[in-house]
C-alpha positions in Angstrom: 0.0 0.0 0.0 3.0 2.4 0.3 2.2 5.4 2.4 -1.0 6.5 4.2 -2.1 8.7 7.1 -5.0 9.5 9.2 -5.8 11.9 12.0 -7.9 11.5 15.2 -9.1 14.5 17.0 -8.7 13.5 20.6 -10.5 16.7 21.9 -13.7 15.6 20.2 -13.1 11.9 20.1 -13.6 11.8 16.3 -11.8 11.7 13.0 -10.3 15.1 11.9 -12.7 15.6 9.0 -11.6 18.4 6.7 -8.1 18.9 8.1 -5.7 20.2 5.5 -2.5 18.2 5.1 0.6 18.6 2.9 3.1 15.9 1.9 6.7 16.8 1.1 9.8 14.9 0.1 12.8 16.2 2.1 16.6 16.2 1.6 18.6 17.9 4.4 16.9 21.3 5.1 15.1 21.3 1.7 11.5 20.2 1.3 9.6 19.8 -2.0 5.8 19.8 -2.0 4.3 16.6 -3.4 0.6 17.2 -2.8 -1.9 18.9 -0.6 -5.1 17.2 0.4 -8.1 17.4 2.8 -9.0 14.5 5.1 -12.2 12.7 4.4 -15.1 11.7 6.7 -12.8 9.0 8.2 -10.0 11.4 8.8 -7.9 9.9 6.0 -6.8 10.8 2.5 -9.1 9.5 -0.2 -6.4 7.0 -1.4 -2.8 6.1 -0.6 -0.3 9.0 -0.7 2.1 6.7 -2.5 1.7 3.1 -3.5 4.5 0.6 -3.4 5.4 1.2 -7.0 5.9 5.0 -6.6 7.3 5.4 -3.1 11.0 5.7 -2.9 13.6 5.1 -0.1 14.1 8.5 1.4 12.8 11.1 3.9 9.4 12.7 3.9 7.3 15.3 5.8 3.6 15.4 6.6 2.4 18.8 7.7 -1.0 19.0 9.4 -3.0 22.3 9.7 -4.0 21.8 13.3 -5.0 25.3 14.4 -7.0 26.0 11.3 -8.9 22.7 11.8 -9.8 23.4 15.4 -10.8 27.0 14.7 -13.1 25.7 11.9 -14.6 23.4 14.6 -15.4 26.5 16.7 -12.6 25.9 19.3 -11.4 29.2 20.8 -7.6 29.2 20.6 -5.1 31.7 22.1 -3.1 33.9 19.9 -0.5 32.8 19.1 -1.8 29.2 18.9 0.0 26.7 21.0 0.0 24.3 18.1 -0.4 25.8 14.6 1.0 23.3 12.2 2.3 19.9 13.2 5.1 18.6 10.9 6.2 14.9 11.1 9.5 14.1 9.4 10.1 10.4 8.8 12.1 8.0 6.7 11.1 5.2 4.4 13.7 2.4 4.3 11.8 -0.4 2.6 9.5 0.3 -0.4 7.9 -3.1 -0.2 6.4 -2.3 3.2 3.4 -0.2 4.2 4.2 3.0 6.1 1.1 4.3 7.9 1.7 7.6 9.8 -1.2 8.4 12.1 -1.6 11.6 14.2 -3.6 11.9 17.4 -4.0 15.6 18.1 -5.7 18.2 20.3 -5.0 21.9 20.4 -2.5 21.2 23.2 -0.8 17.9 22.3 -0.1 15.3 19.7 1.4 11.9 19.3 2.3 9.6 16.4 3.7 6.2 15.7 4.3 3.9 12.8 1.0 2.2 12.2 0.1 -0.8 10.2 
């Protein structure tokens, strides 16, 4: 399956429907935008970000628009926001494996792991 992601809104106990996400390839301090997308009703992209035929060994970044998402849900956030965007940098070492990068997030905290 290549690369996938999903986001769970831990403040509301629900998928992060409508959150904007950007995917980049990275090399050192340089990042190249691959695509932007909006999470669907299940808090996921509509398809894999890469499949096993197109993903390459290398480093990547997913950037999640956390503050904009919570503001759109009507959550009053301080200015400046504690969390604005959450960026996760990760590496892909084996293109024959599935890399799933979930994010659990609230306006005040987040966690991630390599899922299955």
